[in-house]
N, C-alpha and C positions, 0 to 999 in steps of 0.2 A: 507494503498502500505508500502513494507519496508520500509524506507528510507537508503540512500546508502550508501557505508565505510565514512569511511576520505575525506574532502575537502583532492583535490590531485595540485599541483601547475597548474599541466594543466590544473583542473578542477574551480580554482579558480580564470582565464580571465573572468571567465562567472560575478565575482561581484565586487564591490569596497567598500572597510572597512564601508562603512560605512552604507553598504544593511545591516549591523546585530547590526544599532545600531538606535532605534524608541523610538521619540517624542507621543510616546501613547496621556501622559498627554493636550499634542499640536492636538494629528487629527492621528501625524504619526500612520499607519499600516503596519503591517508584507509583503515584498511582497508575490510574491505564488511559486516567484523561491525557495526563501529560504526553508517555509515552508515546501519545497516537501525531502529538505535534515535532516529535523529535524521525530526521533524519536522520536514517544507517552513520553508523563510529568510521569516519577515517583513520583506515590505523595509524598507516604511517604519522600520527600528527600525533601521536603520544611521547609526552618528553614529559622530565622532570623538574623539577623546582627546587633549592633550598636555599634561603634566602636573609638577610637578619633579618631581625621586629621588626626594623625603620623602611622597609622595601611596602608599601602599601599600592592597591594599586584605583586610582579613582576611577566611577561614579559608569560606568559605559554602557555599550550594547551591540554586535554582529550582529551583521548577513547572515550566520551561518549556526547550529550550533554550539556552544562550547561548552565542555563539563571538566569540575576542582573532588578528582579523591583525594581529599586533604591526609596524609603519614607523617607529617609531625606541623607540634608547635598551636595553639591557637590563638584565632582573631576574629573578628569584629564586619562578621556579613551584610553586606547591603540588597536589599534586593529590590529595583523601585518595576513595576507593571506599566508595561503603558499608554493607561490609565495614570496613572500617576497615581499608585496607594504602595504604601513601602513600609519598608518595617528591618527591622540588621537584628543576626542575631550572631548567638556567640557559638560560636564551632571547633571541632577540631580531630583528633586522629576518628577515623573510618564514618566522618561525613560524605557526603558526596553535591558539590552545586552544580542542579541540572537547565546552564541559563539559555532558554529555548530561544531561538532568532528571535531579538524586541525585546529580553529581557535585559534590562540591570541590570545589574552587578557592583562588588566591586569593596576590600577591607582594608579594613585597618588593621593591622597584627599587632597580638599582641607582648606579641614573644619574639624570637626564629622562628621563622613557617619548613614545611613543603608540603607540594601538592604532584601530582603527578595535572597534566592539561589535558588533554583532547578533542580533538573539536568534530562537531557531524560536519559530514559533504557540501563544499563548500559548492554549489549552486553560479549557472554561471548569470555572469549578468553583476554574484554579488559586491560590497563596497567589500575591501581587507580593514585590514586593522580596527581605532578602539571609535565609534561613532557614537558624539555624540547628543544627550535630545534637551532643548533647551521646555524644562516643566513653568 
């Protein structure tokens, strides 16, 4: 099944920011509703980050799906939906962040941190890099 285009403000009404953040180490699983939005993973995109606690990531989104599998340290993760609703969560090892196309995400580390990051298949015409949304 082909996943849908980027999440819009209207479609965001189906979700809460917490729907994109899963404590897999604690037994949580991703909902079928979020899974339906994800494109297949690009297996060649997997890479590891191990960075100092002062290496934050500002709020941004992509035209492709992005995943973070947290392996080390704690961080304050912010998820903002296209309709402007947002929430911030403390996450650490064992958490997975599923950043569906159009869902903004960023984090402020509380200590040195590490994660595996990988992306979904990039669609033709997709913009590259960190995209910013005015709210």
